[in-house]
DSSP file (Angstrom, degrees, kcal/mol; ACC not computed):
  #  RESIDUE AA STRUCTURE BP1 BP2  ACC     N-H-->O    O-->H-N    N-H-->O    O-->H-N    TCO  KAPPA ALPHA  PHI   PSI    X-CA   Y-CA   Z-CA
    1    1 A X     >        0   0    0      0, 0.0     4,-2.7     0, 0.0     5,-0.2   0.000 360.0 360.0 360.0 -38.6   60.5 -271.2 -285.0
    2    2 A X  H  >  +     0   0    0      1,-0.2     4,-2.0     2,-0.2     5,-0.1   0.841 360.0  51.5 -70.6 -30.3   56.9 -269.9 -284.8
    3    3 A X  H  > S+     0   0    0      2,-0.2     4,-3.0     3,-0.2    -1,-0.2   0.942 110.5  47.7 -66.0 -50.3   56.1 -272.8 -282.5
    4    4 A X  H  > S+     0   0    0      1,-0.2     4,-2.5     2,-0.2    -2,-0.2   0.898 112.7  50.0 -57.9 -42.2   59.2 -272.0 -280.2
    5    5 A X  H  X S+     0   0    0     -4,-2.7     4,-2.1     1,-0.2    -1,-0.2   0.911 113.2  44.4 -63.5 -43.5   58.1 -268.3 -280.1
    6    6 A X  H  X S+     0   0    0     -4,-2.0     4,-2.4     2,-0.2    -2,-0.2   0.906 113.0  51.8 -70.2 -39.7   54.6 -269.1 -279.2
    7    7 A X  H  X S+     0   0    0     -4,-3.0     4,-2.2     2,-0.2    -2,-0.2   0.874 110.6  48.6 -59.6 -41.7   55.8 -271.6 -276.6
    8    8 A X  H  X S+     0   0    0     -4,-2.5     4,-2.5    -5,-0.2    -2,-0.2   0.894 112.2  49.1 -66.9 -42.0   58.1 -269.0 -275.1
    9    9 A X  H  X S+     0   0    0     -4,-2.1     4,-2.7     2,-0.2    -2,-0.2   0.935 113.1  46.5 -64.2 -46.4   55.3 -266.4 -274.9
   10   10 A X  H  X S+     0   0    0     -4,-2.4     4,-2.4     2,-0.2    -2,-0.2   0.918 112.8  49.3 -61.7 -45.2   52.9 -268.8 -273.3
   11   11 A X  H  X S+     0   0    0     -4,-2.2     4,-2.6     2,-0.2     5,-0.2   0.923 113.6  45.6 -64.8 -48.6   55.4 -269.9 -270.8
   12   12 A X  H  X S+     0   0    0     -4,-2.5     4,-2.5     2,-0.2    -1,-0.2   0.875 111.9  52.0 -64.8 -36.2   56.3 -266.3 -269.9
   13   13 A X  H  X S+     0   0    0     -4,-2.7     4,-2.6    -5,-0.2    -2,-0.2   0.898 110.0  51.6 -66.0 -37.5   52.6 -265.4 -269.7
   14   14 A X  H  X S+     0   0    0     -4,-2.4     4,-2.1    -5,-0.2    -2,-0.2   0.938 112.0  43.6 -66.0 -47.3   52.1 -268.3 -267.4
   15   15 A X  H  X S+     0   0    0     -4,-2.6     4,-0.7     1,-0.2    -1,-0.2   0.915 114.2  50.2 -64.8 -38.9   54.9 -267.4 -265.1
   16   16 A X  H >< S+     0   0    0     -4,-2.5     3,-0.6    -5,-0.2    -1,-0.2   0.908 114.1  44.3 -67.1 -39.7   53.9 -263.8 -265.0
   17   17 A X  H 3< S+     0   0    0     -4,-2.6    -1,-0.2     1,-0.2    -2,-0.2   0.798 111.3  54.4 -72.8 -25.1   50.3 -264.5 -264.2
   18   18 A X  H 3< S+     0   0    0     -4,-2.1    -1,-0.2    -5,-0.2    -2,-0.2   0.586  80.6 110.6 -83.8  -8.5   51.1 -267.1 -261.6
   19   19 A X  S << S-     0   0    0     -4,-0.7     2,-0.4    -3,-0.6    -3,-0.0  -0.380  77.4-113.7 -68.5 145.7   53.3 -264.8 -259.7
   20   20 A X        -     0   0    0      1,-0.1     2,-0.2    -2,-0.0    -1,-0.1  -0.602  27.6-119.0 -77.1 134.8   51.7 -263.9 -256.3
   21   21 A X        -     0   0    0     -2,-0.4    -1,-0.1     1,-0.1     3,-0.1  -0.535  41.7 -94.9 -71.9 138.3   50.8 -260.3 -256.1
   22   22 A X        -     0   0    0     -2,-0.2     2,-0.3     1,-0.1    -1,-0.1  -0.254  42.8-116.1 -57.2 133.2   52.6 -258.7 -253.2
   23   23 A X        -     0   0    0      1,-0.1    -1,-0.1    -3,-0.1    -3,-0.0  -0.521  32.3-107.2 -73.7 134.7   50.5 -258.8 -250.1
   24   24 A X        -     0   0    0     -2,-0.3     2,-0.7     1,-0.1    -1,-0.1  -0.320  30.9-123.9 -57.0 138.5   49.6 -255.3 -248.9
   25   25 A X        -     0   0    0     -3,-0.1     2,-0.6     1,-0.0    -1,-0.1  -0.757  20.1-134.0 -84.7 121.3   51.4 -254.4 -245.8
   26   26 A X        -     0   0    0     -2,-0.7     2,-0.6     1,-0.0    -1,-0.0  -0.638  19.5-160.5 -85.0 123.9   49.0 -253.6 -243.1
   27   27 A X        -     0   0    0     -2,-0.6     2,-0.2     3,-0.0     3,-0.1  -0.882  19.2-125.8-102.0 119.7   50.2 -250.4 -241.5
   28   28 A X        -     0   0    0     -2,-0.6     3,-0.1     1,-0.1    -2,-0.0  -0.458  32.1-114.0 -66.2 133.8   48.8 -249.9 -238.1
   29   29 A X        -     0   0    0     -2,-0.2     2,-0.1     1,-0.1    -1,-0.1  -0.317  33.6-103.5 -68.5 147.7   47.2 -246.4 -238.1
   30   30 A X        -     0   0    0      1,-0.1    -1,-0.1    -3,-0.1     2,-0.1  -0.434  40.8-107.6 -64.5 141.3   48.8 -243.9 -235.8
   31   31 A X        -     0   0    0     -2,-0.1    -1,-0.1     1,-0.1     3,-0.1  -0.479  44.8 -97.1 -68.5 145.9   46.8 -243.5 -232.5
   32   32 A X        -     0   0    0      1,-0.1     2,-0.2    -2,-0.1    -1,-0.1  -0.368  40.7-109.6 -67.4 146.5   45.2 -240.1 -232.5
   33   33 A X        -     0   0    0      1,-0.1     2,-0.5    -3,-0.1    -1,-0.1  -0.504  33.8-113.5 -75.8 139.7   47.0 -237.5 -230.7
   34   34 A X        -     0   0    0     -2,-0.2    -1,-0.1     1,-0.1     2,-0.1  -0.609  33.6-113.0 -78.0 127.7   45.4 -236.4 -227.5
   35   35 A X        -     0   0    0     -2,-0.5     2,-0.9     1,-0.1    -1,-0.1  -0.352  24.1-122.6 -62.6 133.2   44.2 -232.9 -227.6
   36   36 A X        -     0   0    0     -2,-0.1     2,-0.6     2,-0.0    -1,-0.1  -0.691  34.1-171.5 -79.8 108.5   46.0 -230.6 -225.3
   37   37 A X        -     0   0    0     -2,-0.9     2,-0.6     0, 0.0    26,-0.0  -0.909  20.0-136.4-107.6 121.0   43.2 -229.2 -223.1
   38   38 A X        -     0   0    0     -2,-0.6     2,-0.2    25,-0.4    27,-0.1  -0.616  23.8-141.3 -68.8 120.0   44.1 -226.4 -220.8
   39   39 A X        -     0   0    0     -2,-0.6    22,-0.1     1,-0.1    -1,-0.0  -0.544  29.0 -92.4 -82.7 150.7   42.4 -227.2 -217.6
   40   40 A X        -     0   0    0     -2,-0.2    22,-0.2     1,-0.1    -1,-0.1  -0.348  33.5-142.4 -54.3 140.0   40.9 -224.3 -215.6
   41   41 A X        -     0   0    0     20,-1.4    -1,-0.1     1,-0.3    21,-0.1   0.471  32.0-128.9 -92.9  -2.6   43.5 -223.1 -213.2
   42   42 A X  E     -A   61   0A   0     19,-0.5    19,-0.6     2,-0.1    -1,-0.3  -0.257  51.7 -26.8  86.0 179.2   41.3 -222.5 -210.3
   43   43 A X  E     -A   60   0A   0     17,-0.2     2,-0.4    -3,-0.1    17,-0.2  -0.485  60.2-167.3 -73.9 141.2   41.1 -219.3 -208.3
   44   44 A X  E     -A   59   0A   0     15,-3.2    15,-2.4    -2,-0.2     2,-0.4  -0.997   0.7-162.7-130.9 135.4   44.2 -217.3 -208.2
   45   45 A X  E     -AB  58 153A   0    108,-0.6   108,-2.2    -2,-0.4     2,-0.3  -0.934   7.2-177.7-123.9 138.1   44.8 -214.4 -205.8
   46   46 A X  E     -AB  57 152A   0     11,-3.2    11,-2.9    -2,-0.4     2,-0.3  -0.975   4.3-168.4-138.6 149.6   47.4 -211.6 -205.9
   47   47 A X  E     -AB  56 151A   0    104,-2.1   104,-2.9    -2,-0.3     2,-0.4  -0.998  10.3-169.8-142.3 140.7   48.1 -208.7 -203.5
   48   48 A X  E     +A   55   0A   0      7,-2.5     7,-2.3    -2,-0.3     2,-0.4  -0.995   6.9 175.7-127.6 124.4   50.1 -205.6 -203.4
   49   49 A X  E     +A   54   0A   0     -2,-0.4     2,-0.3     5,-0.2     5,-0.2  -0.904  25.3 137.8-128.6 103.6   50.7 -203.6 -200.3
   50   50 A X  E >   +A   53   0A   0      3,-1.6     3,-1.2    -2,-0.4    -2,-0.0  -0.990  62.5   6.0-148.7 138.2   53.0 -200.6 -200.8
   51   51 A X  T 3  S-     0   0    0     -2,-0.3    25,-0.2     1,-0.3     3,-0.1   0.865 128.1 -57.9  60.9  40.4   53.0 -197.0 -199.7
   52   52 A X  T 3  S+     0   0    0      1,-0.3     2,-0.3    23,-0.1    -1,-0.3   0.706 116.3 113.1  62.9  24.9   50.0 -197.5 -197.4
   53   53 A X  E <   -A   50   0A   0     -3,-1.2    -3,-1.6    22,-0.2     2,-0.4  -0.907  51.1-154.7-122.5 154.3   47.9 -198.7 -200.4
   54   54 A X  E     -AC  49  74A   0     20,-2.0    20,-2.8    -2,-0.3     2,-0.4  -0.993   8.4-174.1-132.1 131.0   46.4 -202.1 -201.2
   55   55 A X  E     -AC  48  73A   0     -7,-2.3    -7,-2.5    -2,-0.4     2,-0.4  -0.992  10.5-169.9-121.5 130.1   45.6 -203.6 -204.5
   56   56 A X  E     +AC  47  72A   0     16,-2.2    16,-2.6    -2,-0.4     2,-0.4  -0.975   6.1 179.6-122.1 132.5   43.8 -207.1 -204.5
   57   57 A X  E     +AC  46  71A   0    -11,-2.9   -11,-3.2    -2,-0.4     2,-0.4  -0.996   5.7 167.4-135.4 128.5   43.2 -209.2 -207.5
   58   58 A X  E     +AC  45  70A   0     12,-2.7    12,-3.3    -2,-0.4     2,-0.3  -0.996  16.4 144.7-140.6 136.8   41.4 -212.6 -207.5
   59   59 A X  E     -AC  44  69A   0    -15,-2.4   -15,-3.2    -2,-0.4     2,-0.3  -0.942  36.8-130.6-157.8 174.4   40.3 -214.4 -210.7
   60   60 A X  E     -AC  43  68A   0      8,-1.9     8,-1.6    -2,-0.3     2,-0.4  -0.994  14.3-150.6-136.4 139.0   39.8 -217.7 -212.4
   61   61 A X  E     -AC  42  67A   0    -19,-0.6   -20,-1.4    -2,-0.3   -19,-0.5  -0.921  13.8-152.9-111.2 130.5   40.9 -218.6 -215.9
   62   62 A X    >   -     0   0    0      4,-2.2     3,-2.5    -2,-0.4     4,-0.1  -0.404  40.3 -85.2 -98.0-178.8   38.8 -221.2 -217.8
   63   63 A X  T 3  S+     0   0    0      1,-0.3   -25,-0.4     2,-0.2    -1,-0.1   0.642 128.3  56.5 -64.7 -15.6   40.1 -223.5 -220.6
   64   64 A X  T 3  S-     0   0    0      2,-0.1    -1,-0.3     0, 0.0     3,-0.1   0.261 118.0-110.8 -96.7  11.3   39.5 -220.8 -223.2
   65   65 A X    <   +     0   0    0     -3,-2.5    24,-2.6     1,-0.3     2,-0.4   0.684  68.6 147.2  63.4  24.4   41.7 -218.4 -221.3
   66   66 A X  E     - D   0  88A   0     22,-0.2    -4,-2.2    -4,-0.1     2,-0.4  -0.747  33.2-153.0 -88.8 139.7   38.7 -216.2 -220.3
   67   67 A X  E     +CD  61  87A   0     20,-2.4    20,-2.2    -2,-0.4     2,-0.3  -0.861  19.9 169.6-116.6 140.7   39.2 -214.5 -217.0
   68   68 A X  E     +CD  60  86A   0     -8,-1.6    -8,-1.9    -2,-0.4     2,-0.2  -0.961  26.1 101.2-148.4 146.1   36.6 -213.4 -214.4
   69   69 A X  E     -CD  59  85A   0     16,-2.2    16,-1.5    -2,-0.3     2,-0.3  -0.859  58.6 -61.2-179.3-149.7   37.2 -212.2 -210.9
   70   70 A X  E     -CD  58  84A   0    -12,-3.3   -12,-2.7    14,-0.3     2,-0.4  -0.957  30.4-173.3-133.5 147.6   37.4 -209.3 -208.6
   71   71 A X  E     -CD  57  83A   0     12,-2.0    12,-2.3    -2,-0.3     2,-0.4  -0.998   5.5-179.3-138.4 136.7   39.7 -206.3 -208.2
   72   72 A X  E     -CD  56  82A   0    -16,-2.6   -16,-2.2    -2,-0.4     2,-0.5  -0.999  11.4-159.8-140.2 148.2   39.9 -203.7 -205.6
   73   73 A X  E     +CD  55  81A   0      8,-2.8     8,-2.3    -2,-0.4     2,-0.4  -0.983  11.6 175.5-123.2 122.6   42.0 -200.7 -205.0
   74   74 A X  E     -C   54   0A   0    -20,-2.8   -20,-2.0    -2,-0.5     2,-0.3  -0.725  23.2-178.9-120.7  79.0   42.5 -199.0 -201.7
   75   75 A X    >   -     0   0    0     -2,-0.4     3,-2.3     4,-0.4   -22,-0.2  -0.582  36.2 -97.6 -87.7 141.3   45.0 -196.3 -202.6
   76   76 A X  T 3  S+     0   0    0     -2,-0.3   -23,-0.1     1,-0.3    -1,-0.1  -0.299 107.0   7.9 -60.3 130.4   46.3 -194.0 -200.0
   77   77 A X  T 3  S+     0   0    0      1,-0.2     2,-0.3    -3,-0.0    -1,-0.3   0.538 115.2  91.8  75.2  10.0   44.4 -190.6 -200.0
   78   78 A X  S <  S-     0   0    0     -3,-2.3    -1,-0.2     3,-0.0     2,-0.1  -0.906  84.5 -92.2-127.6 159.4   41.8 -191.8 -202.4
   79   79 A X        -     0   0    0     -2,-0.3    -4,-0.4     1,-0.1     2,-0.2  -0.357  46.0-109.5 -64.1 144.8   38.5 -193.4 -202.2
   80   80 A X        -     0   0    0     -6,-0.1    23,-0.4    -2,-0.1     2,-0.4  -0.555  35.9-172.1 -74.3 139.1   38.4 -197.2 -202.3
   81   81 A X  E     +D   73   0A   0     -8,-2.3    -8,-2.8    -2,-0.2     2,-0.3  -1.000   8.3 170.5-132.6 137.5   37.0 -198.8 -205.4
   82   82 A X  E     +DE  72 101A   0     19,-0.8    19,-1.7    -2,-0.4     2,-0.3  -0.979  12.9 127.0-142.6 156.2   36.2 -202.4 -205.9
   83   83 A X  E     -DE  71 100A   0    -12,-2.3   -12,-2.0    -2,-0.3     2,-0.3  -0.890  49.3 -58.8-173.8-156.6   34.4 -204.4 -208.7
   84   84 A X  E     -DE  70  99A   0     15,-2.2    15,-2.6    -2,-0.3     2,-0.4  -0.762  31.2-148.5-111.3 155.0   34.6 -207.2 -211.2
   85   85 A X  E     +DE  69  98A   0    -16,-1.5   -16,-2.2    -2,-0.3     2,-0.3  -0.957  13.1 178.6-118.9 145.5   37.0 -208.1 -214.1
   86   86 A X  E     +DE  68  97A   0     11,-1.3    11,-2.9    -2,-0.4   -18,-0.2  -0.945  34.9  99.3-141.7 120.3   36.0 -209.9 -217.2
   87   87 A X  E     -DE  67  96A   0    -20,-2.2   -20,-2.4    -2,-0.3     2,-0.3  -0.766  57.3 -83.1-166.7-145.4   38.7 -210.4 -219.9
   88   88 A X  E     -DE  66  95A   0      7,-2.5     7,-2.4   -22,-0.3     2,-0.6  -0.991  22.1-122.7-147.0 148.8   41.2 -212.7 -221.4
   89   89 A X  E     - E   0  94A   0    -24,-2.6     2,-0.6    -2,-0.3     5,-0.2  -0.870  26.6-171.9 -88.7 124.7   44.8 -214.0 -220.9
   90   90 A X  E >   - E   0  93A   0      3,-3.3     3,-1.6    -2,-0.6     2,-0.4  -0.907  64.6 -55.6-121.2 101.0   46.7 -213.2 -224.1
   91   91 A X  T 3  S-     0   0    0     -2,-0.6     0, 0.0     1,-0.2     0, 0.0  -0.573 122.0 -17.6  65.6-122.8   49.9 -214.9 -223.7
   92   92 A X  T 3  S+     0   0    0     -2,-0.4    23,-3.2    -3,-0.1     2,-0.5   0.135 121.9  92.2-100.1  17.0   51.4 -213.6 -220.4
   93   93 A X  E <   -EF  90 114A   0     -3,-1.6    -3,-3.3    21,-0.2     2,-0.7  -0.958  60.8-154.1-120.3 131.1   49.1 -210.5 -220.3
   94   94 A X  E     -EF  89 113A   0     19,-2.8    19,-2.2    -2,-0.5     2,-0.5  -0.877  15.2-178.4-100.6 117.0   45.8 -210.3 -218.7
   95   95 A X  E     +EF  88 112A   0     -7,-2.4    -7,-2.5    -2,-0.7     2,-0.3  -0.978  18.0 156.7-117.2 123.8   43.6 -207.6 -220.4
   96   96 A X  E     -EF  87 111A   0     15,-2.2    15,-2.9    -2,-0.5     2,-0.6  -0.975  45.5-112.1-148.5 153.8   40.1 -207.2 -218.8
   97   97 A X  E     -EF  86 110A   0    -11,-2.9   -11,-1.3    -2,-0.3     2,-0.7  -0.854  31.0-151.8 -92.2 128.0   37.2 -204.7 -218.3
   98   98 A X  E     -EF  85 109A   0     11,-2.7    11,-1.8    -2,-0.6     2,-0.6  -0.880  10.4-170.4-100.6 108.6   37.1 -203.5 -214.7
   99   99 A X  E     +EF  84 108A   0    -15,-2.6   -15,-2.2    -2,-0.7     2,-0.3  -0.913  24.1 156.0-105.7 121.6   33.5 -202.6 -213.6
  100  100 A X  E     -EF  83 107A   0      7,-2.1     7,-2.6    -2,-0.6     2,-0.5  -0.908  41.2-121.5-143.2 164.3   33.6 -200.9 -210.2
  101  101 A X  E     +EF  82 106A   0    -19,-1.7   -19,-0.8    -2,-0.3     2,-0.4  -0.941  30.8 170.4-111.1 133.5   31.8 -198.5 -207.9
  102  102 A X  E >  S- F   0 105A   0      3,-2.2     3,-1.8    -2,-0.5   -21,-0.1  -0.965  70.5 -10.6-143.6 122.3   33.5 -195.4 -206.8
  103  103 A X  T 3  S-     0   0    0    -23,-0.4     3,-0.1    -2,-0.4   -22,-0.1   0.900 128.5 -57.2  51.0  40.8   31.8 -192.5 -204.9
  104  104 A X  T 3  S+     0   0    0      1,-0.2     2,-0.4     0, 0.0    -1,-0.3   0.530 115.8 111.6  76.2   6.2   28.5 -194.1 -205.7
  105  105 A X  E <   -F  102   0A   0     -3,-1.8    -3,-2.2     2,-0.0     2,-0.4  -0.942  62.7-134.4-121.6 133.9   29.0 -194.1 -209.5
  106  106 A X  E     +F  101   0A   0     -2,-0.4     2,-0.3    -5,-0.2    -5,-0.2  -0.713  32.3 173.4 -80.9 132.9   29.5 -197.3 -211.6
  107  107 A X  E     -F  100   0A   0     -7,-2.6    -7,-2.1    -2,-0.4     2,-0.4  -0.910  23.1-147.7-137.7 164.3   32.3 -197.1 -214.1
  108  108 A X  E     +F   99   0A   0     24,-0.3    26,-2.0    -2,-0.3     2,-0.3  -0.995  22.4 165.1-136.6 129.9   34.1 -199.4 -216.5
  109  109 A X  E     -Fg  98 134A   0    -11,-1.8   -11,-2.7    -2,-0.4     2,-0.2  -0.998  37.3-110.7-145.1 145.7   37.7 -199.1 -217.5
  110  110 A X  E     -F   97   0A   0     24,-3.3     2,-0.3    -2,-0.3   -13,-0.2  -0.529  33.5-167.1 -77.8 139.2   40.2 -201.4 -219.2
  111  111 A X  E     -F   96   0A   0    -15,-2.9   -15,-2.2    -2,-0.2     2,-0.4  -0.926   4.3-163.1-123.8 149.9   43.0 -202.9 -216.9
  112  112 A X  E     +F   95   0A   0     11,-0.5    11,-2.9    -2,-0.3     2,-0.4  -0.997   7.2 180.0-132.7 136.7   46.2 -204.7 -218.0
  113  113 A X  E     -FH  94 122A   0    -19,-2.2   -19,-2.8    -2,-0.4     2,-0.5  -0.999  18.2-144.6-135.4 141.1   48.5 -206.9 -215.9
  114  114 A X  E     -FH  93 121A   0      7,-2.9     7,-2.6    -2,-0.4     2,-0.4  -0.901  19.3-134.4-106.2 127.6   51.7 -208.7 -217.1
  115  115 A X  E     + H   0 120A   0    -23,-3.2     2,-0.4    -2,-0.5     5,-0.2  -0.725  28.1 171.5 -82.1 125.7   52.4 -212.1 -215.5
  116  116 A X  E >   - H   0 119A   0      3,-2.1     3,-2.5    -2,-0.4    -2,-0.0  -0.966  61.2 -61.1-131.5 116.7   55.9 -212.7 -214.3
  117  117 A X  T 3  S-     0   0    0     -2,-0.4    -1,-0.1     1,-0.3     0, 0.0  -0.178 122.7 -11.0  45.5-119.7   56.4 -216.0 -212.3
  118  118 A X  T 3  S+     0   0    0     -3,-0.1    34,-2.3    34,-0.1     2,-0.3  -0.009 126.4  77.1-100.9  31.8   54.3 -215.7 -209.2
  119  119 A X  E <   -HI 116 151A   0     -3,-2.5    -3,-2.1    32,-0.2     2,-0.4  -0.905  59.7-148.8-134.6 163.0   53.5 -211.9 -209.8
  120  120 A X  E     -HI 115 150A   0     30,-2.0    30,-3.5    -2,-0.3     2,-0.5  -1.000  13.9-156.2-129.5 133.4   51.3 -209.6 -211.9
  121  121 A X  E     -HI 114 149A   0     -7,-2.6    -7,-2.9    -2,-0.4    28,-0.2  -0.940  23.0-123.1-108.6 128.4   52.6 -206.0 -212.8
  122  122 A X  E     -H  113   0A   0     26,-2.0    23,-1.6    -2,-0.5     2,-0.3  -0.472  24.6-138.0 -76.9 144.8   49.9 -203.6 -213.5
  123  123 A X  E     - I   0 144A   0    -11,-2.9   -11,-0.5    21,-0.2     2,-0.3  -0.714  17.2-171.1-103.0 150.8   50.1 -201.9 -216.9
  124  124 A X  E     + I   0 143A   0     19,-2.5    19,-3.2    -2,-0.3     2,-0.3  -0.981  16.5 139.4-141.2 151.7   49.5 -198.2 -217.8
  125  125 A X        -     0   0    0     -2,-0.3    17,-0.1    17,-0.2     2,-0.1  -0.965  55.4 -48.8-170.1 179.4   49.2 -196.3 -221.1
  126  126 A X        -     0   0    0     -2,-0.3    11,-2.8    12,-0.2    12,-0.5  -0.394  59.4-157.4 -64.9 144.8   47.3 -193.6 -222.9
  127  127 A X  E     -J  136   0A   0      9,-0.3     2,-0.4    10,-0.1     9,-0.2  -0.815  14.8-156.2-120.7 159.5   43.6 -193.9 -222.6
  128  128 A X  E     -J  135   0A   0      7,-3.2     7,-2.8    -2,-0.3     2,-0.6  -0.992  14.5-137.7-135.6 151.6   40.5 -192.9 -224.4
  129  129 A X  E     +J  134   0A   0     -2,-0.4     2,-0.3     5,-0.2     5,-0.2  -0.931  36.4 152.4-108.4 112.1   37.0 -192.4 -223.1
  130  130 A X  E >   -J  133   0A   0      3,-2.4     3,-0.9    -2,-0.6    -2,-0.1  -0.996  61.5  -1.7-143.2 136.7   34.3 -193.8 -225.4
  131  131 A X  T 3  S-     0   0    0     -2,-0.3    -1,-0.1     1,-0.2     3,-0.1   0.876 125.9 -57.6  51.6  45.0   30.8 -195.1 -224.9
  132  132 A X  T 3  S+     0   0    0      1,-0.2     2,-0.3    -3,-0.1   -24,-0.3   0.801 119.1 105.0  59.3  30.5   31.1 -194.7 -221.0
  133  133 A X  E <   - J   0 130A   0     -3,-0.9    -3,-2.4   -26,-0.1     2,-0.6  -0.996  63.3-143.9-139.3 134.7   34.1 -196.9 -221.0
  134  134 A X  E     +gJ 109 129A   0    -26,-2.0   -24,-3.3    -2,-0.3     2,-0.3  -0.894  30.7 171.5 -98.0 120.8   37.8 -196.0 -220.6
  135  135 A X  E     - J   0 128A   0     -7,-2.8    -7,-3.2    -2,-0.6     2,-0.2  -0.874  38.7 -92.5-127.9 164.3   40.2 -198.1 -222.8
  136  136 A X  E     - J   0 127A   0     -2,-0.3     3,-0.3    -9,-0.2    -9,-0.3  -0.509  26.9-141.3 -74.4 139.1   43.8 -198.1 -223.6
  137  137 A X  S    S+     0   0    0    -11,-2.8     2,-0.3     1,-0.3   -10,-0.1   0.906  89.9   4.3 -64.0 -46.3   44.6 -196.2 -226.8
  138  138 A X    >   -     0   0    0    -12,-0.5     3,-2.3     1,-0.1    -1,-0.3  -0.830  62.6-161.9-151.3 103.7   47.2 -198.7 -228.1
  139  139 A X  G >  S+     0   0    0     -3,-0.3     3,-1.1    -2,-0.3    -1,-0.1   0.712  88.9  66.3 -61.8 -21.8   47.8 -201.9 -226.1
  140  140 A X  G 3  S+     0   0    0      1,-0.2    -1,-0.3     3,-0.0     0, 0.0   0.645  98.5  53.9 -75.0 -11.2   51.1 -202.5 -227.7
  141  141 A X  G <  S+     0   0    0     -3,-2.3    -1,-0.2   -15,-0.1    -2,-0.2   0.124  77.8 135.2-107.1  20.1   52.5 -199.4 -226.0
  142  142 A X    <   -     0   0    0     -3,-1.1     2,-0.5   -17,-0.1   -17,-0.2  -0.374  44.1-146.6 -71.1 147.0   51.6 -200.3 -222.4
  143  143 A X  E     - I   0 124A   0    -19,-3.2   -19,-2.5    -2,-0.1     2,-0.8  -0.964   4.9-145.7-114.7 132.9   54.2 -199.7 -219.8
  144  144 A X  E     - I   0 123A   0     -2,-0.5     2,-0.6   -21,-0.2   -21,-0.2  -0.861  15.4-145.9-105.0 109.9   54.3 -202.1 -216.8
  145  145 A X  E >   -     0   0A   0    -23,-1.6     3,-2.0    -2,-0.8   -23,-0.4  -0.621   7.8-155.3 -82.6 112.3   55.3 -200.3 -213.7
  146  146 A X  E 3  S+     0   0A   0     -2,-0.6     3,-0.3     1,-0.3    -1,-0.1   0.608  88.5  77.6 -58.7 -11.2   57.4 -202.3 -211.3
  147  147 A X  E 3  S+     0   0A   0      1,-0.3     2,-0.7   -25,-0.1    -1,-0.3   0.788  94.1  50.0 -71.7 -26.0   56.1 -200.0 -208.5
  148  148 A X  E <  S+     0   0A   0     -3,-2.0   -26,-2.0   -26,-0.2     2,-0.5  -0.755  72.7 158.2-118.4  83.6   52.8 -201.9 -208.5
  149  149 A X  E     - I   0 121A   0     -2,-0.7     2,-0.6    -3,-0.3   -28,-0.2  -0.929  27.5-153.4-110.9 125.1   53.6 -205.5 -208.3
  150  150 A X  E     - I   0 120A   0    -30,-3.5   -30,-2.0    -2,-0.5     2,-0.3  -0.851  13.7-152.2 -98.8 118.7   51.0 -207.9 -207.1
  151  151 A X  E     -BI  47 119A   0   -104,-2.9  -104,-2.1    -2,-0.6   -32,-0.2  -0.642  25.9 -97.6 -94.2 149.1   52.4 -211.1 -205.4
  152  152 A X  E     +B   46   0A   0    -34,-2.3     2,-0.3    -2,-0.3  -106,-0.3  -0.374  49.0 173.8 -62.5 136.5   50.6 -214.4 -205.3
  153  153 A X  E     -B   45   0A   0   -108,-2.2  -108,-0.6    -2,-0.1     2,-0.2  -0.934  39.9 -88.1-139.5 162.4   48.8 -215.2 -202.0
  154  154 A X        -     0   0    0     -2,-0.3     2,-0.1     1,-0.1  -110,-0.1  -0.476  52.4-110.5 -70.6 139.7   46.6 -217.8 -200.7
  155  155 A X        -     0   0    0     -2,-0.2     2,-0.3  -112,-0.2    -1,-0.1  -0.429  28.5-114.8 -71.0 146.0   42.9 -217.0 -201.5
  156  156 A X        -     0   0    0     -2,-0.1     2,-0.6    -3,-0.1    -1,-0.1  -0.611  22.7-128.9 -78.0 139.5   40.6 -216.0 -198.7
  157  157 A X              0   0    0     -2,-0.3    -1,-0.0     1,-0.1     0, 0.0  -0.792 360.0 360.0 -88.1 125.7   37.9 -218.4 -198.0
  158  158 A X              0   0    0     -2,-0.6    -1,-0.1     0, 0.0    -2,-0.0   0.395 360.0 360.0-109.2 360.0   34.6 -216.5 -197.9
């Protein structure tokens, strides 16, 4: 009986050790996802002409949503001012510092524009004046006035 038990154990050990190990399944690695890179959108130009006033906005947005460009106001009954904007697109809202000359004095104030299809609507709100710069007190409470709507236009070649 001991011989039969020993023979059974040896046979089982032989079968167990002779089994082929399962070959590892080679899984093809997933190809890396291509990073979504927002391409610079090129120059964009917008214009509002209402009530004998003109507002012109032209800018470029880079891949980091940083904006730089020009803004000018020729409001009826007021001195014209024009200057540069530097800011960011935050979702559908452009928030930028507007550095301009008016009556021979350089000033900086924050501007906001809400993008809707092929237009930008200027935003207004309570402001504070600190460190020679006028900024919005609370950007979450800006009101976008449909009276000042800038429509997309072809950019002028200078």
